C-alpha positions in Angstrom: 42.8 8.0 43.4 45.8 9.4 45.2 45.3 8.0 48.7 47.8 10.5 50.1 45.7 13.5 49.4 43.0 14.8 51.8 39.4 14.4 50.6 39.1 18.0 49.6 42.3 17.9 47.5 41.1 14.7 45.9 37.9 16.3 44.8 39.8 19.3 43.4 41.9 16.9 41.3 38.8 15.3 39.7 38.8 17.7 36.7 42.3 16.5 35.8 41.1 12.9 35.9 37.9 13.4 34.0 39.2 11.3 31.1 39.8 8.3 33.4 36.3 8.8 34.9 34.7 8.9 31.4 36.5 5.7 30.3 35.7 4.0 33.6 32.0 4.8 33.2 32.1 3.5 29.6 33.6 0.3 31.0 30.9 0.0 33.7 28.2 0.4 31.1 29.8 -2.0 28.6 30.2 -4.7 31.2 26.7 -4.2 32.6 25.3 -4.7 29.1 27.3 -7.9 28.8 25.3 -9.4 31.7 22.0 -9.2 29.7 23.0 -12.6 28.3 21.8 -14.8 31.2 23.6 -12.8 33.9 27.1 -13.3 35.2 29.1 -16.3 34.0 29.2 -19.2 36.5 32.1 -21.7 36.6 32.8 -24.4 39.2 34.9 -21.9 41.2 32.0 -19.4 41.1 29.7 -22.0 42.7 32.3 -22.6 45.4 32.5 -18.9 46.2 28.7 -18.5 46.3 28.2 -21.6 48.5 30.8 -20.3 51.0 29.1 -16.9 51.1 25.7 -18.5 51.8 27.0 -20.8 54.4 28.7 -17.9 56.2 25.4 -16.0 56.2 23.4 -19.0 57.4 25.9 -20.7 59.8 28.8 -18.2 60.3 31.3 -20.7 59.0 33.5 -20.7 55.9 32.3 -24.0 54.5 31.8 -24.9 50.9 29.0 -26.7 49.0 30.3 -30.0 50.4 29.9 -28.6 54.0 33.7 -28.8 54.3 36.0 -26.0 55.4 37.3 -23.9 52.5 41.1 -24.2 52.1 41.7 -24.3 48.3 40.8 -20.6 48.2 41.8 -17.9 50.7 39.0 -16.4 52.8 38.7 -12.8 51.6 36.7 -13.0 48.3 34.0 -15.4 49.6 33.9 -13.2 52.8 33.5 -10.1 50.6 30.6 -11.8 48.7 29.1 -12.9 52.0 29.3 -9.3 53.4 27.4 -8.1 50.3 24.8 -10.8 50.8 24.3 -10.0 54.5 24.2 -6.2 54.0 21.9 -6.2 50.9 20.2 -9.5 51.0 21.1 -9.9 47.3 22.2 -13.5 46.4 25.8 -13.6 45.0 24.6 -14.6 41.6 22.3 -11.6 41.5 24.7 -9.1 43.0 27.7 -10.2 41.0 27.0 -8.1 37.8 26.9 -4.9 39.9 30.0 -5.9 41.9 32.0 -6.8 38.8 30.9 -3.6 36.9 32.0 -1.5 39.9 35.4 -3.3 40.2 36.0 -2.9 36.5 35.2 0.8 36.8 38.0 1.1 39.5 40.5 -1.0 37.4 40.0 1.3 34.4 40.4 4.4 36.5 43.5 3.2 38.2 45.0 2.1 34.9 44.8 5.6 33.5 46.2 7.2 36.7 49.1 4.8 36.9 50.0 5.4 33.3 49.9 9.2 33.7 52.1 9.0 36.8 54.6 6.9 34.9 54.6 9.1 31.7 53.0 12.4 32.5 51.5 12.2 29.0 47.8 12.2 28.1 48.3 10.3 24.8 49.9 7.4 26.7 47.1 7.5 29.3 44.4 7.4 26.6 46.1 4.5 24.9 46.0 2.4 28.1 42.5 3.5 28.9 41.2 2.2 25.5 43.4 -0.9 25.7 42.0 -1.8 29.1 38.4 -0.9 28.1 38.5 -3.3 25.1 40.6 -6.0 26.7 39.3 -9.5 25.9 41.4 -10.8 28.8 39.7 -8.6 31.3 36.3 -9.1 29.7 36.7 -12.8 30.3 37.5 -12.3 33.9 35.0 -9.5 34.8 32.0 -11.3 33.2 32.6 -14.2 35.7 32.1 -14.6 39.4 35.8 -15.0 40.1 38.2 -13.8 42.8 40.5 -12.3 40.1 38.0 -9.4 39.8 38.9 -8.2 43.3 42.6 -9.3 43.1 43.4 -7.2 40.0 42.0 -4.1 41.7 44.2 -4.8 44.8 47.3 -5.2 42.5 46.7 -1.7 40.9 46.0 -0.2 44.3 49.3 -1.6 45.5 51.1 0.2 42.6 49.3 3.5 43.3 49.9 3.4 47.1 53.6 2.4 46.6 54.1 5.6 44.5 52.5 7.6 47.3 54.8 5.9 49.8 57.8 6.8 47.6 57.1 10.5 47.7 58.2 10.8 51.3 58.7 7.2 52.4 56.2 8.0 55.2 55.3 5.3 57.8 51.6 6.1 57.3 51.7 5.2 53.6 53.8 2.1 54.4 51.0 0.9 56.7 48.4 1.5 54.0 50.5 -0.3 51.5 50.9 -3.3 53.9 47.1 -3.4 54.6 46.3 -3.5 50.8 49.0 -6.2 50.3 47.6 -8.3 53.2 44.1 -8.1 51.8 45.4 -9.2 48.3 47.2 -12.1 49.8 44.0 -13.6 51.2 42.1 -12.9 48.0 44.3 -15.2 46.0 47.3 -17.1 47.3 49.3 -15.6 44.5 49.0 -12.4 46.5 52.2 -13.5 48.1 53.9 -12.0 45.1 52.8 -8.6 46.2 54.4 -9.2 49.6 57.6 -10.2 47.8 57.4 -7.1 45.4 57.0 -4.7 48.3 59.9 -6.2 50.2 62.1 -6.1 47.1 61.3 -2.5 46.4 62.1 -1.5 50.0 65.3 -3.5 49.9 66.6 -1.8 46.7 65.4 1.7 47.5 68.5 4.0 47.4 66.7 6.8 49.2 66.3 5.0 52.5 69.1 4.9 55.0 70.0 1.6 56.6 68.1 2.1 59.8 64.9 3.2 58.1 65.2 0.5 55.4 65.5 -2.2 58.1 62.5 -0.9 60.1 60.3 -0.5 57.0 61.3 -3.9 55.7 60.4 -5.6 58.9 57.2 -3.7 59.5 55.9 -4.2 55.9 56.9 -7.9 55.9 55.2 -8.6 59.2 51.9 -6.6 58.5 51.6 -7.6 54.8 52.0 -11.3 55.6 50.0 -11.4 58.8 46.6 -12.2 57.3 48.0 -14.8 54.9 49.9 -16.6 57.7 46.7 -16.5 59.8 44.7 -18.0 56.9 47.3 -20.8 56.4 47.4 -21.7 60.1 43.6 -21.9 60.2 43.7 -24.2 57.2 46.3 -26.5 58.8 44.4 -26.7 62.0 41.3 -27.7 60.2 42.5 -30.3 57.7 46.3 -30.6 58.2 47.0 -28.9 54.9 48.0 -25.3 54.2 46.3 -24.9 50.8 44.4 -28.1 50.2 45.1 -31.3 48.3 46.6 -31.1 44.8 48.3 -33.5 42.5 52.0 -33.1 41.5 52.4 -31.4 38.2 53.5 -33.4 35.1 54.3 -30.2 33.1 58.0 -29.1 33.0 59.3 -25.6 33.7 60.2 -25.2 30.0 56.7 -26.2 28.9 55.1 -23.7 31.4 57.4 -21.0 30.2 56.2 -21.8 26.7 52.5 -21.6 27.8 53.4 -18.3 29.5 55.0 -16.9 26.3 52.1 -18.2 24.2 49.6 -16.2 26.4 51.7 -13.0 26.2 52.0 -13.5 22.4 48.2 -13.7 22.1 47.8 -10.5 24.1 50.1 -8.7 21.7 48.0 -10.1 18.8 51.3 -11.4 17.2 51.3 -14.3 14.7 53.0 -17.6 15.4 52.5 -20.0 18.2 55.2 -22.7 17.8 56.8 -24.2 20.9 60.3 -22.7 20.5 58.9 -19.2 19.6 56.7 -19.1 22.6 59.5 -20.5 24.8 61.8 -17.8 23.4 59.2 -15.0 24.1 58.7 -16.2 27.6 62.4 -16.3 28.3 63.0 -12.9 26.7 60.3 -11.2 28.9 61.6 -12.8 32.1 65.3 -12.1 31.2 64.6 -8.5 30.2 62.6 -7.7 33.4 65.3 -9.3 35.5 68.1 -7.4 33.8 66.5 -4.0 34.2 65.8 -4.7 37.9 69.4 -5.9 38.6 70.8 -2.9 36.8 68.6 -0.6 38.8 69.6 -2.2 42.1 73.3 -2.2 41.2 73.3 1.4 39.9 71.0 2.5 42.8 69.0 4.6 40.3 65.4 4.3 41.6 64.1 7.4 39.9 61.1 5.8 38.2 59.3 4.0 41.1 56.0 3.7 39.2 57.7 1.8 36.3 60.0 -0.2 38.5 57.4 -1.5 41.0 55.2 -2.6 38.1 58.2 -4.3 36.4 59.2 -6.0 39.7 55.6 -7.4 40.1 55.5 -8.6 36.5 58.7 -10.6 37.1 57.9 -12.0 40.5 54.3 -12.9 39.6 55.4 -14.6 36.3 58.1 -16.7 38.1 55.7 -17.7 40.9 53.0 -18.9 38.4 55.5 -20.8 36.3 57.1 -22.4 39.3 53.8 -23.4 41.0 52.4 -24.8 37.7 55.6 -26.9 37.5 55.2 -28.2 41.1 51.5 -28.6 41.6 48.8 -29.6 39.1 46.2 -26.9 38.3 44.9 -25.5 35.1 47.3 -24.8 32.3 48.8 -21.3 32.3 46.3 -19.2 30.4 44.6 -15.8 30.2 42.8 -16.2 33.6 46.0 -17.2 35.5 48.0 -14.4 34.0 45.2 -11.8 33.9 46.7 -9.7 36.8 49.7 -9.1 34.5 47.6 -7.6 31.6 47.4 -4.0 32.8 51.0 -4.0 34.2 52.4 -5.3 30.9 50.5 -2.7 28.9 51.7 0.1 31.1 55.3 -1.2 30.9 55.2 -1.4 27.1 53.7 2.1 26.6 55.8 3.9 29.3 58.9 2.0 28.3 58.5 3.2 24.7 57.7 6.7 25.8 60.7 7.0 28.1 63.1 6.4 25.2 62.3 9.7 23.6 65.2 12.2 23.8 64.5 15.0 21.3 61.7 16.4 19.2 62.5 14.2 16.3 62.6 11.0 18.3 59.5 12.1 20.2 57.5 12.1 17.0 58.8 8.7 16.1 57.9 7.3 19.5 54.4 8.9 19.4 54.0 7.2 15.9 55.1 3.9 17.4 52.7 4.2 20.4 49.8 5.2 18.2 50.5 2.3 15.7 50.8 -0.1 18.6 47.5 1.1 20.0 45.7 1.0 16.7 46.9 -2.6 15.9 46.2 -4.0 19.4 42.8 -2.3 19.9 41.5 -2.9 16.4 42.1 -6.6 16.9 40.7 -6.4 20.5 37.6 -4.7 19.2 37.1 -7.5 16.6 37.4 -10.1 19.4 35.1 -8.0 21.6 32.4 -8.0 18.9 32.9 -11.8 18.3 32.5 -12.5 22.0 29.3 -10.5 22.2 27.9 -12.3 19.2 28.7 -15.7 20.7 27.4 -14.6 24.1 24.1 -13.4 22.6 23.6 -16.8 20.9 24.9 -19.2 23.5 25.2 -17.1 26.7 28.3 -16.3 28.8 30.4 -19.5 29.3 29.5 -21.5 32.4 26.4 -23.0 34.0 24.1 -20.3 32.6 24.9 -20.9 28.9 22.6 -22.5 26.3 23.9 -26.0 26.9 22.9 -26.0 30.5 19.6 -24.4 29.8 18.7 -27.5 27.8 20.5 -30.0 29.9 18.1 -32.7 31.2 20.1 -33.0 34.4 19.9 -29.3 35.0 16.2 -29.2 34.2 15.5 -32.0 36.7 17.7 -30.3 39.4 15.8 -27.1 38.9 12.4 -28.8 39.2 10.2 -29.4 42.2 10.9 -33.1 41.8 14.3 -32.7 43.5 12.4 -31.9 46.7 11.8 -35.7 47.1 15.5 -36.2 47.6 15.8 -34.5 51.0 16.4 -37.2 53.5 19.9 -38.5 52.6 23.2 -36.9 51.4 24.1 -36.0 47.8 27.3 -37.2 46.0 28.3 -36.5 42.4 31.2 -36.7 40.0 30.5 -33.0 39.3 29.1 -31.5 42.5 29.1 -27.8 41.4 26.2 -28.0 38.9 24.2 -30.1 41.4 24.5 -27.3 44.0 24.0 -24.5 41.5 20.8 -25.9 40.0 19.3 -27.4 43.1 20.7 -25.2 45.9 21.4 -28.3 47.9 24.8 -29.3 49.4 26.6 -32.0 47.4 29.8 -33.8 48.1 32.4 -34.8 45.4 33.1 -38.5 45.0 36.7 -39.4 46.1 39.8 -38.8 44.1 41.4 -42.0 42.8 44.6 -41.7 44.7 43.2 -40.5 48.0 42.8 -43.5 50.4 41.3 -41.4 53.2 38.6 -40.0 50.9 37.7 -43.4 49.5 37.4 -45.0 53.0 35.1 -42.2 54.2 33.0 -42.5 51.0 32.7 -46.3 51.0 31.8 -46.3 54.8 29.0 -43.8 54.1 25.4 -45.1 54.5 22.7 -44.5 52.0 23.1 -41.5 49.6 22.1 -40.3 46.2 24.6 -40.3 43.4 24.2 -37.7 40.5 26.4 -39.0 37.7 27.2 -36.7 34.7 28.2 -38.5 31.5 29.9 -35.6 29.9 32.5 -34.6 32.5 35.8 -34.0 30.6 38.3 -36.9 30.5 41.0 -35.1 32.6 38.7 -34.3 35.5 37.0 -37.8 35.3 40.4 -39.5 35.4 41.2 -38.0 38.8 38.0 -39.5 40.4 37.0 -43.1 41.1 34.8 -44.6 38.4 31.2 -45.8 38.4 32.5 -49.3 38.2 34.7 -48.8 41.3 31.6 -47.7 43.2 29.5 -50.7 42.0 32.1 -53.0 43.5 31.5 -51.7 47.0 28.0 -50.2 46.9 24.6 -51.4 45.8 23.5 -49.0 43.1 19.8 -48.6 42.2 19.2 -46.4 39.1 16.3 -44.0 39.9 16.4 -42.0 36.8 18.1 -42.1 33.4 18.6 -38.8 31.6 20.2 -37.9 28.2 23.3 -36.4 30.0 23.5 -38.4 33.2 21.9 -40.7 35.7 20.7 -40.7 39.3 21.4 -43.6 41.6 20.4 -44.6 45.1 23.5 -46.0 46.7 23.3 -48.3 49.8 25.5 -50.7 51.7 
């Protein structure tokens, strides 16, 4: 997918890329078959995306299931889902399997091409293609309705287009690179790391004279950040917040580096998961990436742009996630948060090993190491892949479509015609995503415990229905006001008692 080539030249290059196409087709089919277990996986974030897409189709506004402007997420992914909905008429939950399978196809194809451009070696390319195809990390992401599915594709496109830009440092390719970066930055806020990566690579590029470097730096910075800045200004004008409300983090930087190292260790299928080991692995990866980049900048030896841009992104994205997780409270650093690093890390390891070969004897040793690495990683990945399919076939893909929710009394009631009687007054819940997913009706979340504004608005509300889930996890429940708090202010009349929750009519 060399975007610098004319269409006719690209078609002529297809026979050389037939291996990437074959593996990409295999990935498409494998992922498509995964969806036979109750369709795409649906998490609370997935419900948010789908509700935004439906509201955009129906009312041309980017509001979520609470009928509030979306600010916790950037605009592009729900807009992308909305565009599919408008053009095809297919609901996001129905269209998601085909969308995800296509995006996974592109990710596998780009992974092979990036590896070949970094190594010019078919064996290395095949190692990466198999590793990506069998990746449990990417399987977890691409079986869910998540924005990471689109963001990872943009990350790999960024690498590909940057290498095209490096060939001649043309202004045309710089514009294309900036456009892709801008789109990534409003797919996930972490896309700001691609803006930083692009600026860094232009800054340290030894082949650009001062005038051209300055012009390209300013042009890329302005264009690449334009959509993100527009999105943030829109958010602030709507709710006086750039990215929505979040608690302060109680996890230290060192703990987050340890979680980071633990995740990378699990990707490499290596034993041991003690605090100091994972902290050491995390520090080693960060220090190694930083050292190589600094040496490259000082020595002005930017002869491997494909390898260096991937390494720069790995470092910047890693530092961003660790820093943000130490400042703001969100989910612990895990496979999902770091999934955009999976393909870059695999390419760095394989191409880094390959580039150390100097003679025929060492070449054989390096090939043996690469093959051994591939066999070890992919054998274990295949075992995990089989285990995942076995669990999915028995319980369904994790989320609101799995076996638990199929038998949930609350979900059965929300899916039934009886919910039609609850039309006249608003819905509130301590877990509003499943209410929306199963009933299709807008539902607001009860206030956070520390938010005075939210509590005042809630307590001043007139009559509403309250859907109370008993099995919400303790961490999420602790952030919200309790049922006892509500009873002190509101008159609660229990309408229905179910095995996993209750429904109340709340009045003044």
